N, CA, C and O atoms as a GROMACS GRO file, in nm:
protein
  276
    1MET      N    1   0.547  -0.191  -0.207
    1MET     CA    2   0.608  -0.199  -0.344
    1MET      C    3   0.620  -0.046  -0.390
    1MET      O    4   0.528   0.034  -0.375
    2CYS      N    5   0.735  -0.017  -0.444
    2CYS     CA    6   0.745   0.119  -0.502
    2CYS      C    7   0.776   0.115  -0.649
    2CYS      O    8   0.870   0.049  -0.694
    3ILE      N    9   0.700   0.184  -0.718
    3ILE     CA   10   0.725   0.189  -0.863
    3ILE      C   11   0.742   0.336  -0.906
    3ILE      O   12   0.680   0.426  -0.850
    4CYS      N   13   0.825   0.357  -1.003
    4CYS     CA   14   0.855   0.496  -1.046
    4CYS      C   15   0.789   0.542  -1.175
    4CYS      O   16   0.853   0.592  -1.267
    5VAL      N   17   0.654   0.520  -1.176
    5VAL     CA   18   0.578   0.565  -1.287
    5VAL      C   19   0.554   0.721  -1.276
    5VAL      O   20   0.566   0.778  -1.168
    6ASN      N   21   0.522   0.782  -1.386
    6ASN     CA   22   0.495   0.924  -1.387
    6ASN      C   23   0.374   0.947  -1.474
    6ASN      O   24   0.363   0.894  -1.584
    7ALA      N   25   0.285   1.027  -1.423
    7ALA     CA   26   0.159   1.053  -1.492
    7ALA      C   27   0.180   1.120  -1.626
    7ALA      O   28   0.102   1.099  -1.720
    8LEU      N   29   0.288   1.204  -1.637
    8LEU     CA   30   0.308   1.273  -1.767
    8LEU      C   31   0.337   1.179  -1.882
    8LEU      O   32   0.333   1.219  -1.998
    9ASP      N   33   0.366   1.049  -1.850
    9ASP     CA   34   0.388   0.954  -1.956
    9ASP      C   35   0.259   0.872  -1.999
    9ASP      O   36   0.266   0.772  -2.070
   10TYR      N   37   0.142   0.924  -1.951
   10TYR     CA   38   0.019   0.842  -1.973
   10TYR      C   39  -0.016   0.820  -2.122
   10TYR      O   40  -0.078   0.720  -2.157
   11SER      N   41   0.025   0.915  -2.207
   11SER     CA   42  -0.016   0.894  -2.350
   11SER      C   43   0.045   0.775  -2.405
   11SER      O   44  -0.019   0.706  -2.484
   12GLY      N   45   0.167   0.743  -2.371
   12GLY     CA   46   0.236   0.628  -2.425
   12GLY      C   47   0.234   0.501  -2.335
   12GLY      O   48   0.256   0.390  -2.382
   13TYR      N   49   0.208   0.522  -2.211
   13TYR     CA   50   0.206   0.420  -2.108
   13TYR      C   51   0.079   0.435  -2.027
   13TYR      O   52   0.078   0.514  -1.932
   14ARG      N   53  -0.028   0.365  -2.060
   14ARG     CA   54  -0.159   0.384  -1.989
   14ARG      C   55  -0.144   0.343  -1.840
   14ARG      O   56  -0.221   0.392  -1.757
   15ASP      N   57  -0.051   0.260  -1.804
   15ASP     CA   58  -0.039   0.219  -1.664
   15ASP      C   59   0.033   0.315  -1.576
   15ASP      O   60   0.066   0.282  -1.462
   16CYS      N   61   0.058   0.433  -1.625
   16CYS     CA   62   0.121   0.537  -1.552
   16CYS      C   63   0.020   0.636  -1.485
   16CYS      O   64   0.055   0.727  -1.410
   17ARG      N   65  -0.103   0.610  -1.516
   17ARG     CA   66  -0.214   0.710  -1.462
   17ARG      C   67  -0.246   0.673  -1.318
   17ARG      O   68  -0.246   0.555  -1.282
   18PRO      N   69  -0.272   0.769  -1.238
   18PRO     CA   70  -0.317   0.748  -1.100
   18PRO      C   71  -0.438   0.647  -1.084
   18PRO      O   72  -0.441   0.561  -0.997
   19ASP      N   73  -0.536   0.666  -1.178
   19ASP     CA   74  -0.659   0.580  -1.165
   19ASP      C   75  -0.628   0.435  -1.190
   19ASP      O   76  -0.691   0.345  -1.134
   20TYR      N   77  -0.523   0.413  -1.280
   20TYR     CA   78  -0.481   0.277  -1.312
   20TYR      C   79  -0.414   0.215  -1.188
   20TYR      O   80  -0.434   0.098  -1.158
   21ILE      N   81  -0.335   0.295  -1.118
   21ILE     CA   82  -0.257   0.245  -1.001
   21ILE      C   83  -0.365   0.215  -0.892
   21ILE      O   84  -0.356   0.113  -0.824
   22GLN      N   85  -0.464   0.302  -0.876
   22GLN     CA   86  -0.577   0.280  -0.778
   22GLN      C   87  -0.642   0.152  -0.806
   22GLN      O   88  -0.672   0.075  -0.714
   23ALA      N   89  -0.668   0.125  -0.942
   23ALA     CA   90  -0.742  -0.001  -0.973
   23ALA      C   91  -0.658  -0.125  -0.948
   23ALA      O   92  -0.710  -0.228  -0.906
   24ILE      N   93  -0.525  -0.114  -0.974
   24ILE     CA   94  -0.444  -0.227  -0.941
   24ILE      C   95  -0.433  -0.251  -0.792
   24ILE      O   96  -0.427  -0.365  -0.747
   25GLN      N   97  -0.431  -0.144  -0.718
   25GLN     CA   98  -0.430  -0.153  -0.575
   25GLN      C   99  -0.549  -0.231  -0.530
   25GLN      O  100  -0.537  -0.319  -0.444
   26GLN      N  101  -0.659  -0.202  -0.583
   26GLN     CA  102  -0.790  -0.270  -0.549
   26GLN      C  103  -0.784  -0.419  -0.590
   26GLN      O  104  -0.835  -0.504  -0.517
   27VAL      N  105  -0.724  -0.450  -0.701
   27VAL     CA  106  -0.710  -0.579  -0.742
   27VAL      C  107  -0.623  -0.664  -0.647
   27VAL      O  108  -0.654  -0.779  -0.614
   28LEU      N  109  -0.511  -0.599  -0.608
   28LEU     CA  110  -0.424  -0.665  -0.509
   28LEU      C  111  -0.495  -0.684  -0.370
   28LEU      O  112  -0.468  -0.783  -0.301
   29ARG      N  113  -0.584  -0.592  -0.330
   29ARG     CA  114  -0.664  -0.613  -0.214
   29ARG      C  115  -0.767  -0.722  -0.222
   29ARG      O  116  -0.786  -0.796  -0.126
   30LEU      N  117  -0.830  -0.734  -0.330
   30LEU     CA  118  -0.935  -0.819  -0.350
   30LEU      C  119  -0.889  -0.957  -0.398
   30LEU      O  120  -0.952  -1.057  -0.366
   31GLY      N  121  -0.784  -0.963  -0.472
   31GLY     CA  122  -0.749  -1.081  -0.551
   31GLY      C  123  -0.629  -1.160  -0.492
   31GLY      O  124  -0.584  -1.258  -0.552
   32THR      N  125  -0.577  -1.117  -0.377
   32THR     CA  126  -0.466  -1.191  -0.324
   32THR      C  127  -0.507  -1.242  -0.184
   32THR      O  128  -0.594  -1.186  -0.117
   33ARG      N  129  -0.440  -1.349  -0.144
   33ARG     CA  130  -0.459  -1.392  -0.010
   33ARG      C  131  -0.418  -1.286   0.095
   33ARG      O  132  -0.488  -1.266   0.194
   34GLN      N  133  -0.301  -1.220   0.073
   34GLN     CA  134  -0.262  -1.113   0.162
   34GLN      C  135  -0.370  -1.000   0.174
   34GLN      O  136  -0.399  -0.950   0.283
   35GLY      N  137  -0.424  -0.966   0.061
   35GLY     CA  138  -0.529  -0.865   0.057
   35GLY      C  139  -0.650  -0.907   0.145
   35GLY      O  140  -0.699  -0.831   0.228
   36ARG      N  141  -0.695  -1.032   0.122
   36ARG     CA  142  -0.805  -1.083   0.191
   36ARG      C  143  -0.790  -1.097   0.338
   36ARG      O  144  -0.886  -1.091   0.415
   37GLU      N  145  -0.666  -1.117   0.376
   37GLU     CA  146  -0.627  -1.131   0.520
   37GLU      C  147  -0.596  -0.995   0.588
   37GLU      O  148  -0.550  -0.988   0.702
   38GLY      N  149  -0.622  -0.888   0.514
   38GLY     CA  150  -0.595  -0.749   0.572
   38GLY      C  151  -0.461  -0.697   0.559
   38GLY      O  152  -0.433  -0.593   0.619
   39GLU      N  153  -0.366  -0.760   0.483
   39GLU     CA  154  -0.232  -0.709   0.468
   39GLU      C  155  -0.199  -0.699   0.317
   39GLU      O  156  -0.100  -0.756   0.271
   40ALA      N  157  -0.279  -0.628   0.244
   40ALA     CA  158  -0.263  -0.609   0.105
   40ALA      C  159  -0.124  -0.538   0.067
   40ALA      O  160  -0.070  -0.454   0.140
   41ILE      N  161  -0.076  -0.580  -0.048
   41ILE     CA  162   0.044  -0.512  -0.095
   41ILE      C  163   0.011  -0.367  -0.125
   41ILE      O  164  -0.090  -0.338  -0.189
   42SER      N  165   0.095  -0.277  -0.080
   42SER     CA  166   0.069  -0.132  -0.096
   42SER      C  167   0.166  -0.086  -0.209
   42SER      O  168   0.285  -0.119  -0.207
   43ILE      N  169   0.113  -0.012  -0.304
   43ILE     CA  170   0.186   0.048  -0.413
   43ILE      C  171   0.218   0.187  -0.382
   43ILE      O  172   0.126   0.265  -0.358
   44SER      N  173   0.350   0.230  -0.380
   44SER     CA  174   0.387   0.364  -0.363
   44SER      C  175   0.437   0.422  -0.489
   44SER      O  176   0.519   0.359  -0.554
   45THR      N  177   0.393   0.539  -0.529
   45THR     CA  178   0.438   0.597  -0.657
   45THR      C  179   0.489   0.744  -0.629
   45THR      O  180   0.421   0.844  -0.654
   46PRO      N  181   0.610   0.750  -0.575
   46PRO     CA  182   0.661   0.884  -0.529
   46PRO      C  183   0.683   0.988  -0.646
   46PRO      O  184   0.687   1.109  -0.622
   47LEU      N  185   0.696   0.937  -0.769
   47LEU     CA  186   0.728   1.025  -0.878
   47LEU      C  187   0.598   1.063  -0.968
   47LEU      O  188   0.606   1.141  -1.062
   48ILE      N  189   0.496   1.010  -0.936
   48ILE     CA  190   0.371   1.012  -1.027
   48ILE      C  191   0.328   1.154  -1.054
   48ILE      O  192   0.277   1.177  -1.164
   49GLU      N  193   0.342   1.250  -0.968
   49GLU     CA  194   0.296   1.383  -0.993
   49GLU      C  195   0.416   1.483  -1.025
   49GLU      O  196   0.390   1.601  -1.049
   50LEU      N  197   0.531   1.440  -1.025
   50LEU     CA  198   0.644   1.529  -1.054
   50LEU      C  199   0.669   1.544  -1.201
   50LEU      O  200   0.648   1.452  -1.280
   51ASN      N  201   0.718   1.666  -1.238
   51ASN     CA  202   0.753   1.689  -1.380
   51ASN      C  203   0.896   1.633  -1.397
   51ASN      O  204   0.963   1.591  -1.303
   52LYS      N  205   0.938   1.637  -1.526
   52LYS     CA  206   1.071   1.569  -1.557
   52LYS      C  207   1.188   1.647  -1.485
   52LYS      O  208   1.281   1.582  -1.438
   53THR      N  209   1.186   1.775  -1.478
   53THR     CA  210   1.285   1.852  -1.419
   53THR      C  211   1.298   1.809  -1.267
   53THR      O  212   1.406   1.785  -1.215
   54GLU      N  213   1.186   1.801  -1.208
   54GLU     CA  214   1.180   1.768  -1.056
   54GLU      C  215   1.239   1.628  -1.038
   54GLU      O  216   1.313   1.603  -0.943
   55ILE      N  217   1.203   1.532  -1.132
   55ILE     CA  218   1.251   1.400  -1.115
   55ILE      C  219   1.409   1.389  -1.135
   55ILE      O  220   1.477   1.314  -1.066
   56ILE      N  221   1.461   1.472  -1.234
   56ILE     CA  222   1.599   1.479  -1.252
   56ILE      C  223   1.671   1.536  -1.130
   56ILE      O  224   1.770   1.481  -1.082
   57LYS      N  225   1.616   1.644  -1.084
   57LYS     CA  226   1.675   1.705  -0.955
   57LYS      C  227   1.680   1.603  -0.840
   57LYS      O  228   1.781   1.585  -0.772
   58LEU      N  229   1.565   1.538  -0.825
   58LEU     CA  230   1.563   1.435  -0.719
   58LEU      C  231   1.665   1.327  -0.737
   58LEU      O  232   1.732   1.287  -0.642
   59GLY      N  233   1.677   1.278  -0.857
   59GLY     CA  234   1.773   1.170  -0.889
   59GLY      C  235   1.921   1.220  -0.870
   59GLY      O  236   2.007   1.144  -0.828
   60ASN      N  237   1.947   1.348  -0.902
   60ASN     CA  238   2.077   1.400  -0.878
   60ASN      C  239   2.104   1.414  -0.729
   60ASN      O  240   2.215   1.384  -0.686
   61ASN      N  241   2.008   1.457  -0.650
   61ASN     CA  242   2.018   1.463  -0.504
   61ASN      C  243   2.045   1.327  -0.450
   61ASN      O  244   2.126   1.316  -0.358
   62TRP      N  245   1.988   1.227  -0.496
   62TRP     CA  246   1.999   1.088  -0.448
   62TRP      C  247   2.130   1.017  -0.513
   62TRP      O  248   2.161   0.901  -0.485
   63ARG      N  249   2.196   1.091  -0.595
   63ARG     CA  250   2.317   1.035  -0.671
   63ARG      C  251   2.275   0.909  -0.749
   63ARG      O  252   2.349   0.810  -0.750
   64VAL      N  253   2.164   0.912  -0.810
   64VAL     CA  254   2.120   0.802  -0.898
   64VAL      C  255   2.208   0.804  -1.021
   64VAL      O  256   2.223   0.910  -1.082
   65PRO      N  257   2.266   0.691  -1.061
   65PRO     CA  258   2.354   0.690  -1.186
   65PRO      C  259   2.254   0.696  -1.308
   65PRO      O  260   2.196   0.594  -1.345
   66SER      N  261   2.238   0.806  -1.364
   66SER     CA  262   2.133   0.830  -1.466
   66SER      C  263   2.163   0.742  -1.591
   66SER      O  264   2.070   0.708  -1.663
   67GLU      N  265   2.286   0.706  -1.618
   67GLU     CA  266   2.319   0.619  -1.732
   67GLU      C  267   2.256   0.482  -1.714
   67GLU      O  268   2.238   0.412  -1.814
   68LYS      N  269   2.219   0.438  -1.592
   68LYS     CA  270   2.159   0.314  -1.568
   68LYS      C  271   2.003   0.314  -1.552
   68LYS      O  272   1.942   0.215  -1.512
   69THR      N  273   1.945   0.427  -1.586
   69THR     CA  274   1.802   0.436  -1.579
   69THR      C  275   1.736   0.438  -1.709
   69THR      O  276   1.613   0.445  -1.716
   0.00000   0.00000   0.00000
């Protein structure tokens, strides 16, 4: 699973912090059948450490329609 949270938003959105993502990853490992059977859902956060300028440049490179974000 990929989510596009960003650590710079932590003051308004507590679930954007790396430690929160790690905790949820642990919950998915321990609290789901998949996790218990060794195939836990993996959370990918490719934007978590980028600043806003880097995110915009990446979006432009990927031709993301910014009006829909």
